N, C-alpha and C positions, 0 to 999 in steps of 0.2 A: 285366509288370504295371506300371501307372502309378499312383503314389501321390497325385499332385496334378495339377491342370490348369494350374498356374502354372509348370511346368517349361519350359525353353527348350532348343532344339536348339543345340548348339555346333558351329561349323564350324571345320575345321582348314585353311582355305585359305591359300595363300601370300600374304604381303604384297607389294604392288607396290613398285617402286623408290622412288616418292615417299613412300609410307608408311614405308619403312624408314629414310629419312634424316630424317624428322620435320620437314622444312622447312615444309610446309603447316600443320602444327599449331602450329609456332612463330610463323609469320606471322599465323595467326588469333588467337593469344594476344596478340601485340603490337598487333594491330588493336583488340582490346577494350581494352587498356591505354591506347592513344592516344585512343580515343573517350572514356574516362573523364576524361582531362585537360581536356576542353572542356565537361564537364557541370558543373552547379551543385554547389558543395560542400555536404555534409550535416553537416559537423562544426560543433558549437556551441561557442563559447567559454564553457564552463560557468559559472564564477562570475559572469561579467558578464551572460550571456544565460541566462535560466531556461527550462527546457523545460516544456511543458504535459503534465502527467502523466496527465490524464484523470480521469473521475469514479470509476473503480473502483480506482484506485491506493490501496494501503494503506501509509501512512507513519507519521509520529509519532503516538503515543498522546496522547489528551487526556481528562481527566476533566471532563465538562461541569458547568456550573452553570446554575441557572434564571435567569430575568430579574431576580430580586432579588439574585443573587449567592450563593445558597445551594447547597451541594453536593447533587447528585442521588443520589449513591451511598448505598444503604441497607445495604451490606455483607451482601447476601444470599448471596454466594459462588457464584452461578451462572456468572459469568465464569471464576472459578478452576476450577470443575468442567468447564466446556466447553473449557478450554485444553488441547490435546493435548500441549503441551510442558511443562505444569505450571510456567509462568513467572510466574503471578500468585499473590500471597499477600496476605492481609489479616487484620486484627484488628478485630472489631466492638466498639463501645462504645455506651452509651445517652446520649442528649442530656440535658444538665443544664438546670436553669432558667436562663434568660437567654441560651441558645445557639440560640434559635429563628431568629435572623437568620443563623446559620452553616449550619444543616442543615435540610433539608426535613422529614425523617421523624424519629421517635423514636430510631431506630437509625441509626448512621452508621459509616463506616470510619475508625477512629482511625489505623490504619496501613494503607496500600495501597501495595504494591510490585510492580514488574514487573522481572524479570530480562531485560534486553534481549539478553543473549547466548543465552538459551533461546528467546525469542520467535521464531516463524516467520511472523508477520504474516499469519495465516490469516483473521482477522476473526471468528472464532467467538465471542470475548468480546463483540464488538459485537452480534452477533445474539442472544446469550443474555441480555443485560441487559434486564430488564423495565422499568427506569426510564430507559433510553436515556442512561446516565451515562457510558459509555466509547465513544469513537470513535477510529478510525484516520484521521488527516487525509489527504485526497487531494491536498493541495497542498504538503506539506512532508516532506522526508526526515528520517530519524533522524540526528542528528549523529554524526560519527566519534568513537570512544572513544580516548583516549590514556592514560588511567589506569585502574587496576583498580576504583577506587571509583566510576567514572562509569557502570558498567553496571547497577547496581541503581537504578531510578528510583522515587523516593517521591512522595508527594503534592505536595511542593514543585516537582517538575519536571512532574508530570502535570496538576495543577489548571489549569483554563482561566483565562487572563488576561482580565479583564472589559473591558480597553481594546482587546483584540484578539480579539473573539469569533470562534469558528469557525462559519461558515455555509456550507452547501452549496447550489449551485443545482440540482444533479441528484444523485440517489442511485443511479441505475442507468444502464446503457449506453443503454437505450431512452429514458429521459427526456432524456439528453444529446443523443441523436440527434434527438429531436423538437424540442428547442430549437434545434438547428443548422438543421434543415429550415425551421422557422418564421422563423428569422432575428430572433427577438425576444429581447431581453435579459430573461432570466427573473429573477424576484424570488428572493432567497435564502430557503430554507426552513429552519426548525428543527424538530426533533422535540420534542413536548411531553412 
């Protein structure tokens, strides 16, 4: 009775003298090694040479601001609910008179924290946000932690620097491929 059609017949034939001394296999392995000596090196000198991570890489988190510098986040909590690792926590507050230049909506996140040890960089927070307030940068790694107090990122580390705005040229692999095929330098797009 045959249980699967993927089974293979095993032969018990005797090995030849050349196969028993393994010299042909060793010579083949040395040939491959010598061939690699003369090929172009693929190692990058990382701190000096930056690697292109591609449009779908998920790196450092950023809380976006609008064009006037106001925070987009309305503390709705959808990103925290969507996070499978439960890495996001926030405390909502209401905007006071005179704070219209700081926050877009009447409600904002007074405290917004991400535990970077729990975060799995899945991007579900990015997809769940109705105001497109949180993004995972495609061009920047999360820095290495050396102290225990560096793993909880608050708004001070997450808020976007207005002098170094985060703009993406492509949001999907397909868009990036189209731009590469056309050979045209695409204009950076932002989400409104």
